[in-house]
All heavy atoms as an XYZ file, in Angstrom:
490
protein
N    -224.835     -4.913    -52.743
C    -225.873     -4.506    -51.798
C    -225.959     -2.983    -51.766
O    -227.050     -2.435    -51.752
C    -225.593     -5.114    -50.417
C    -225.647     -6.616    -50.558
C    -226.504     -4.534    -49.369
C    -226.151     -7.431    -49.479
N    -224.827     -2.324    -51.783
C    -224.824     -0.856    -51.773
C    -225.531     -0.306    -53.010
O    -226.308      0.644    -52.920
C    -223.385     -0.342    -51.719
C    -223.273      1.157    -51.597
C    -221.829      1.613    -51.543
O    -221.067      1.064    -50.739
O    -221.473      2.511    -52.324
N    -225.291     -0.901    -54.166
C    -225.938     -0.460    -55.405
C    -227.450     -0.633    -55.311
O    -228.216      0.251    -55.703
C    -225.403     -1.237    -56.600
C    -226.047     -0.942    -57.946
C    -225.852      0.515    -58.332
C    -225.475     -1.850    -59.013
N    -227.883     -1.748    -54.759
C    -229.317     -1.991    -54.607
C    -229.944     -0.969    -53.671
O    -231.021     -0.437    -53.952
C    -229.553     -3.408    -54.072
O    -230.922     -3.684    -53.997
N    -229.284     -0.675    -52.565
C    -229.798      0.325    -51.627
C    -229.927      1.679    -52.312
O    -230.925      2.376    -52.151
C    -228.883      0.432    -50.409
C    -228.928     -0.774    -49.511
C    -227.845     -0.758    -48.453
O    -226.784     -0.189    -48.637
N    -228.117     -1.411    -47.338
N    -228.920      2.055    -53.081
C    -228.947      3.344    -53.786
C    -230.082      3.380    -54.812
O    -230.786      4.383    -54.938
C    -227.599      3.602    -54.457
C    -227.437      5.057    -54.862
C    -226.059      5.361    -55.343
N    -225.962      4.933    -56.735
C    -224.857      4.489    -57.303
N    -223.746      4.377    -56.645
N    -224.857      4.126    -58.572
N    -230.295      2.277    -55.518
C    -231.363      2.223    -56.517
C    -232.727      2.394    -55.862
O    -233.601      3.082    -56.394
C    -231.294      0.907    -57.284
N    -232.917      1.780    -54.703
C    -234.192      1.908    -53.981
C    -234.443      3.364    -53.610
O    -235.543      3.898    -53.797
C    -234.199      1.013    -52.716
C    -235.378      1.338    -51.824
C    -234.219     -0.453    -53.117
N    -233.429      4.033    -53.094
C    -233.562      5.436    -52.673
C    -233.819      6.344    -53.874
O    -234.709      7.184    -53.846
C    -232.303      5.887    -51.910
C    -232.219      5.156    -50.564
C    -232.308      7.397    -51.689
C    -230.870      5.265    -49.880
N    -233.059      6.173    -54.937
C    -233.153      7.064    -56.095
C    -234.413      6.836    -56.925
O    -234.986      7.777    -57.443
C    -231.903      6.911    -56.975
C    -230.653      7.457    -56.311
C    -229.397      7.234    -57.133
O    -229.489      6.744    -58.280
O    -228.314      7.551    -56.622
N    -234.858      5.603    -57.058
C    -235.993      5.306    -57.934
C    -237.328      5.441    -57.236
O    -238.345      5.640    -57.872
C    -235.856      3.905    -58.505
C    -234.562      3.784    -59.298
C    -234.623      2.972    -60.456
N    -235.827      3.236    -61.218
C    -236.126      2.643    -62.329
N    -235.333      1.762    -62.819
N    -237.226      2.901    -62.974
N    -237.353      5.261    -55.935
C    -238.590      5.354    -55.153
C    -239.668      4.396    -55.657
O    -240.849      4.673    -55.583
C    -239.091      6.790    -55.115
C    -238.112      7.723    -54.438
C    -238.575      9.144    -54.446
C    -237.528      9.982    -53.758
N    -237.410     11.303    -54.199
N    -239.227      3.283    -56.212
C    -240.121      2.228    -56.687
C    -239.527      0.894    -56.243
O    -238.347      0.810    -55.938
C    -240.196      2.238    -58.214
C    -240.852      3.469    -58.788
C    -240.916      3.377    -60.286
C    -241.583      4.614    -60.850
N    -241.691      4.553    -62.303
N    -240.325     -0.156    -56.232
C    -239.765     -1.464    -55.885
C    -238.623     -1.847    -56.827
O    -238.731     -1.681    -58.044
C    -240.949     -2.418    -56.048
C    -242.151     -1.547    -55.896
C    -241.759     -0.218    -56.477
N    -237.537     -2.325    -56.257
C    -236.352     -2.681    -57.033
C    -235.855     -4.050    -56.591
O    -235.864     -4.363    -55.407
C    -235.227     -1.640    -56.806
C    -233.936     -2.066    -57.474
C    -235.656     -0.276    -57.311
N    -235.426     -4.848    -57.546
C    -234.763     -6.105    -57.249
C    -233.516     -6.208    -58.101
O    -233.590     -6.141    -59.323
C    -235.671     -7.312    -57.546
O    -236.812     -7.228    -56.706
C    -234.957     -8.611    -57.294
N    -232.371     -6.320    -57.435
C    -231.100     -6.550    -58.116
C    -230.511     -7.818    -57.532
O    -230.397     -7.952    -56.322
C    -230.132     -5.386    -57.888
C    -230.587     -4.023    -58.416
C    -229.613     -2.942    -57.976
C    -230.689     -4.050    -59.924
N    -230.154     -8.772    -58.383
C    -229.568    -10.025    -57.928
C    -228.255    -10.229    -58.670
O    -228.225    -10.261    -59.896
C    -230.515    -11.215    -58.175
C    -231.836    -11.010    -57.424
C    -229.858    -12.518    -57.741
C    -232.881    -12.050    -57.709
N    -227.184    -10.341    -57.909
C    -225.858    -10.560    -58.484
C    -225.702    -12.016    -58.893
O    -226.513    -12.871    -58.531
C    -224.779    -10.216    -57.448
O    -224.907     -8.880    -57.031
N    -224.626    -12.301    -59.613
C    -224.335    -13.675    -60.023
C    -223.067    -14.141    -59.306
O    -222.342    -13.350    -58.714
C    -224.171    -13.756    -61.532
C    -225.478    -13.437    -62.261
S    -225.357    -13.602    -64.025
C    -225.331    -15.369    -64.196
N    -222.789    -15.421    -59.362
C    -221.607    -15.989    -58.721
C    -221.746    -15.950    -57.209
O    -222.843    -15.971    -56.663
N    -220.615    -15.911    -56.514
C    -220.614    -15.899    -55.049
C    -221.405    -14.713    -54.501
O    -222.123    -14.834    -53.522
C    -219.176    -15.875    -54.515
C    -219.073    -15.944    -53.007
C    -219.671    -17.200    -52.377
O    -219.610    -18.278    -52.992
O    -220.212    -17.094    -51.264
N    -221.298    -13.550    -55.142
C    -222.058    -12.378    -54.694
C    -223.556    -12.594    -54.887
O    -224.365    -12.010    -54.190
C    -221.593    -11.124    -55.424
C    -220.208    -10.702    -55.003
C    -219.779     -9.438    -55.689
C    -218.380     -9.065    -55.232
N    -217.901     -7.838    -55.809
N    -223.899    -13.442    -55.841
C    -225.309    -13.756    -56.069
C    -225.946    -14.439    -54.882
O    -227.093    -14.175    -54.530
N    -225.175    -15.308    -54.234
C    -225.694    -15.996    -53.050
C    -225.990    -14.969    -51.973
O    -227.073    -14.968    -51.383
C    -224.700    -17.064    -52.559
C    -224.552    -18.164    -53.612
C    -225.146    -17.646    -51.217
C    -223.428    -19.144    -53.346
N    -225.059    -14.068    -51.715
C    -225.252    -13.047    -50.686
C    -226.398    -12.099    -51.038
O    -227.160    -11.695    -50.169
C    -223.960    -12.259    -50.460
C    -222.883    -13.058    -49.775
C    -223.332    -13.606    -48.436
O    -223.875    -12.903    -47.604
N    -223.119    -14.889    -48.227
N    -226.524    -11.739    -52.321
C    -227.601    -10.814    -52.695
C    -228.973    -11.449    -52.516
O    -229.954    -10.760    -52.239
C    -227.419    -10.303    -54.134
O    -227.651    -11.321    -55.087
N    -229.050    -12.759    -52.630
C    -230.325    -13.449    -52.410
C    -230.651    -13.542    -50.923
O    -231.785    -13.358    -50.514
C    -230.273    -14.847    -53.028
C    -230.351    -14.827    -54.534
C    -229.995    -16.201    -55.110
N    -230.346    -16.304    -56.513
C    -229.624    -15.822    -57.513
N    -228.506    -15.173    -57.270
N    -230.014    -15.975    -58.767
N    -229.634    -13.829    -50.117
C    -229.841    -13.997    -48.676
C    -230.043    -12.656    -47.975
O    -230.861    -12.536    -47.068
C    -228.639    -14.739    -48.059
C    -228.554    -16.141    -48.658
C    -228.742    -14.801    -46.540
C    -227.256    -16.838    -48.384
N    -229.334    -11.634    -48.409
C    -229.386    -10.330    -47.743
C    -230.337     -9.375    -48.454
O    -230.212     -8.161    -48.346
C    -227.974     -9.751    -47.689
C    -227.034    -10.624    -46.852
C    -225.606    -10.186    -46.931
N    -225.450     -8.847    -46.377
C    -224.348     -8.138    -46.515
N    -223.312     -8.619    -47.173
N    -224.276     -6.937    -45.991
N    -231.320     -9.904    -49.150
C    -232.241     -9.096    -49.952
C    -232.953     -8.032    -49.123
O    -233.096     -6.893    -49.567
C    -233.248     -9.982    -50.665
S    -234.183    -11.066    -49.558
N    -233.385     -8.378    -47.945
C    -234.137     -7.430    -47.126
C    -233.283     -6.231    -46.718
O    -233.724     -5.085    -46.798
C    -234.693     -8.125    -45.890
C    -235.588     -7.239    -45.065
C    -236.203     -7.993    -43.907
C    -237.087     -7.082    -43.084
N    -237.702     -7.803    -41.977
N    -232.040     -6.484    -46.327
C    -231.197     -5.368    -45.883
C    -230.766     -4.466    -47.042
O    -230.427     -3.320    -46.830
C    -230.003     -5.858    -45.066
C    -228.828     -6.338    -45.826
C    -227.732     -6.878    -44.928
O    -227.928     -7.944    -44.320
O    -226.682     -6.237    -44.846
N    -230.829     -4.970    -48.269
C    -230.476     -4.131    -49.413
C    -231.670     -3.343    -49.936
O    -231.533     -2.503    -50.805
C    -229.908     -4.994    -50.544
O    -230.916     -5.790    -51.123
N    -232.870     -3.647    -49.409
C    -234.061     -2.950    -49.860
C    -234.765     -3.627    -51.015
O    -235.729     -3.114    -51.570
N    -234.308     -4.809    -51.389
C    -234.908     -5.543    -52.499
C    -236.328     -5.972    -52.147
O    -236.611     -6.378    -51.030
C    -234.060     -6.777    -52.808
O    -234.576     -7.472    -53.910
N    -237.224     -5.880    -53.107
C    -238.624     -6.229    -52.844
C    -238.882     -7.725    -52.962
O    -239.943     -8.196    -52.581
C    -239.547     -5.447    -53.776
S    -239.393     -5.858    -55.510
N    -237.918     -8.497    -53.490
C    -238.060     -9.944    -53.575
C    -236.705    -10.584    -53.792
O    -235.719     -9.907    -54.034
C    -239.033    -10.355    -54.690
C    -238.679     -9.974    -56.124
C    -237.913    -11.100    -56.801
C    -239.952     -9.717    -56.915
N    -236.673    -11.890    -53.707
C    -235.473    -12.651    -54.024
C    -235.873    -13.831    -54.896
O    -237.061    -14.004    -55.187
C    -234.727    -13.085    -52.736
O    -233.440    -13.594    -53.095
C    -235.507    -14.108    -51.943
N    -234.907    -14.618    -55.309
C    -235.194    -15.682    -56.269
C    -234.324    -16.890    -55.959
O    -233.145    -16.738    -55.634
C    -234.903    -15.179    -57.686
C    -235.237    -16.180    -58.764
C    -236.533    -16.311    -59.225
C    -234.251    -16.975    -59.309
C    -236.850    -17.227    -60.214
C    -234.545    -17.897    -60.298
C    -235.848    -18.020    -60.756
N    -234.886    -18.065    -56.060
C    -234.139    -19.313    -55.878
C    -234.647    -20.338    -56.874
O    -235.726    -20.177    -57.442
C    -234.323    -19.830    -54.450
N    -233.866    -21.356    -57.059
C    -234.244    -22.391    -58.010
C    -235.009    -23.529    -57.367
O    -234.833    -23.830    -56.193
N    -235.867    -24.147    -58.138
C    -236.556    -25.362    -57.723
C    -236.069    -26.441    -58.682
O    -236.288    -26.343    -59.883
C    -238.091    -25.211    -57.798
C    -238.772    -26.520    -57.448
C    -238.562    -24.091    -56.888
N    -235.363    -27.423    -58.134
C    -234.738    -28.413    -59.007
C    -233.417    -27.870    -59.501
O    -232.622    -27.361    -58.738
N    -233.209    -27.923    -60.792
C    -231.951    -27.477    -61.400
C    -231.849    -25.940    -61.387
O    -232.797    -25.264    -61.781
C    -231.871    -27.989    -62.837
C    -230.571    -27.692    -63.512
C    -230.545    -28.271    -64.919
C    -229.245    -27.892    -65.597
N    -229.222    -28.316    -66.985
N    -230.713    -25.411    -60.922
C    -230.514    -23.960    -60.953
C    -230.138    -23.536    -62.365
O    -229.647    -24.326    -63.166
C    -229.431    -23.521    -59.950
O    -228.206    -24.179    -60.281
C    -229.824    -23.874    -58.524
N    -230.369    -22.262    -62.674
C    -230.159    -21.800    -64.046
C    -229.095    -20.721    -64.187
O    -228.859    -20.248    -65.286
C    -231.488    -21.279    -64.609
O    -231.965    -20.206    -63.831
N    -228.457    -20.311    -63.072
C    -227.449    -19.247    -63.162
C    -226.417    -19.413    -62.045
O    -226.742    -19.907    -60.968
C    -228.132    -17.883    -63.040
N    -225.171    -18.973    -62.291
C    -224.151    -19.037    -61.249
C    -224.575    -18.196    -60.036
O    -225.054    -17.080    -60.182
C    -222.914    -18.419    -61.907
C    -223.167    -18.498    -63.376
C    -224.659    -18.423    -63.540
N    -224.448    -18.765    -58.846
C    -224.841    -18.056    -57.634
C    -226.267    -18.319    -57.215
O    -226.680    -17.944    -56.129
N    -227.013    -18.974    -58.068
C    -228.394    -19.304    -57.704
C    -228.373    -20.503    -56.764
O    -227.591    -21.433    -56.960
C    -229.205    -19.641    -58.950
C    -230.678    -19.787    -58.678
C    -231.422    -20.084    -59.960
O    -231.551    -21.237    -60.339
N    -231.879    -19.042    -60.622
N    -229.188    -20.454    -55.735
C    -229.259    -21.563    -54.792
C    -230.672    -22.137    -54.809
O    -231.597    -21.511    -55.333
C    -228.848    -21.120    -53.369
C    -229.700    -19.937    -52.878
C    -227.380    -20.782    -53.321
C    -229.372    -19.458    -51.484
N    -230.803    -23.317    -54.225
C    -232.118    -23.954    -54.214
C    -233.051    -23.220    -53.258
O    -232.608    -22.545    -52.324
C    -231.996    -25.419    -53.777
O    -231.678    -25.487    -52.393
N    -234.320    -23.381    -53.466
C    -235.314    -22.759    -52.591
C    -235.157    -23.262    -51.161
O    -235.246    -22.485    -50.213
C    -236.715    -23.039    -53.117
N    -234.877    -24.560    -51.002
C    -234.682    -25.118    -49.656
C    -233.496    -24.468    -48.956
O    -233.574    -24.129    -47.776
C    -234.474    -26.631    -49.721
C    -235.742    -27.393    -50.094
O    -236.847    -26.833    -49.902
O    -235.621    -28.534    -50.556
N    -232.389    -24.300    -49.680
C    -231.198    -23.673    -49.085
C    -231.481    -22.208    -48.743
O    -231.084    -21.719    -47.683
C    -230.000    -23.775    -50.022
C    -228.737    -23.206    -49.409
C    -227.502    -23.354    -50.284
O    -227.554    -24.023    -51.335
O    -226.472    -22.784    -49.894
N    -232.167    -21.500    -49.622
C    -232.489    -20.097    -49.368
C    -233.357    -19.955    -48.118
O    -233.081    -19.129    -47.235
C    -233.189    -19.474    -50.571
C    -233.619    -18.017    -50.403
C    -232.419    -17.102    -50.170
C    -234.411    -17.551    -51.614
N    -234.375    -20.776    -48.008
C    -235.253    -20.730    -46.836
C    -234.450    -21.002    -45.568
O    -234.578    -20.277    -44.571
C    -236.422    -21.728    -46.990
C    -237.372    -21.248    -48.087
C    -237.160    -21.916    -45.665
C    -238.365    -22.291    -48.561
N    -233.603    -22.014    -45.604
C    -232.780    -22.363    -44.451
C    -231.875    -21.194    -44.041
O    -231.784    -20.844    -42.866
C    -231.936    -23.601    -44.772
O    -231.043    -23.885    -43.733
N    -231.226    -20.578    -45.025
C    -230.333    -19.449    -44.719
C    -231.096    -18.224    -44.230
O    -230.627    -17.502    -43.358
C    -229.481    -19.102    -45.949
C    -228.432    -20.153    -46.249
C    -227.537    -19.665    -47.353
N    -226.529    -20.628    -47.707
C    -225.356    -20.300    -48.231
N    -225.062    -19.025    -48.441
N    -224.481    -21.214    -48.540
N    -232.267    -17.970    -44.790
C    -233.065    -16.839    -44.336
C    -233.529    -17.035    -42.890
O    -233.534    -16.100    -42.096
C    -234.266    -16.624    -45.261
C    -233.951    -16.061    -46.645
C    -235.200    -16.100    -47.525
C    -233.403    -14.656    -46.567
N    -233.885    -18.257    -42.553
C    -234.293    -18.557    -41.175
C    -233.116    -18.338    -40.229
O    -233.268    -17.736    -39.159
C    -234.858    -19.986    -41.070
C    -236.219    -20.050    -41.764
C    -234.964    -20.433    -39.606
C    -236.755    -21.456    -41.956
N    -231.930    -18.788    -40.618
C    -230.731    -18.622    -39.781
C    -230.401    -17.144    -39.571
O    -230.032    -16.739    -38.481
C    -229.540    -19.339    -40.391
C    -229.588    -20.826    -40.235
C    -228.394    -21.473    -40.891
C    -228.532    -22.993    -40.893
N    -227.464    -23.656    -41.625
N    -230.513    -16.341    -40.622
C    -230.172    -14.916    -40.491
C    -231.222    -14.154    -39.707
O    -230.928    -13.127    -39.118
C    -229.967    -14.239    -41.870
O    -231.172    -14.348    -42.637
C    -228.822    -14.853    -42.630
N    -232.453    -14.660    -39.670
C    -233.520    -13.997    -38.921
C    -233.405    -14.258    -37.418
O    -233.951    -13.525    -36.615
C    -234.885    -14.458    -39.415
N    -232.688    -15.323    -37.052
C    -232.556    -15.695    -35.629
C    -231.575    -14.807    -34.892
O    -230.685    -14.275    -35.369
C    -232.092    -17.138    -35.500
O    -232.977    -17.991    -36.163
């Protein structure tokens, strides 16, 4: 998340960085606080370690917004 925040500040352009594995889950859920312009989730079969389903991502984003 710190790297993503730094990239946003230094590049002054939209940036998206998504980690893999366990950190990948957090980078998808905490995308807004890192300055990421988007996030990514799988529909059906996931294609990378740390990727979660769109339903799970939506659920977690709603929980963190509350």
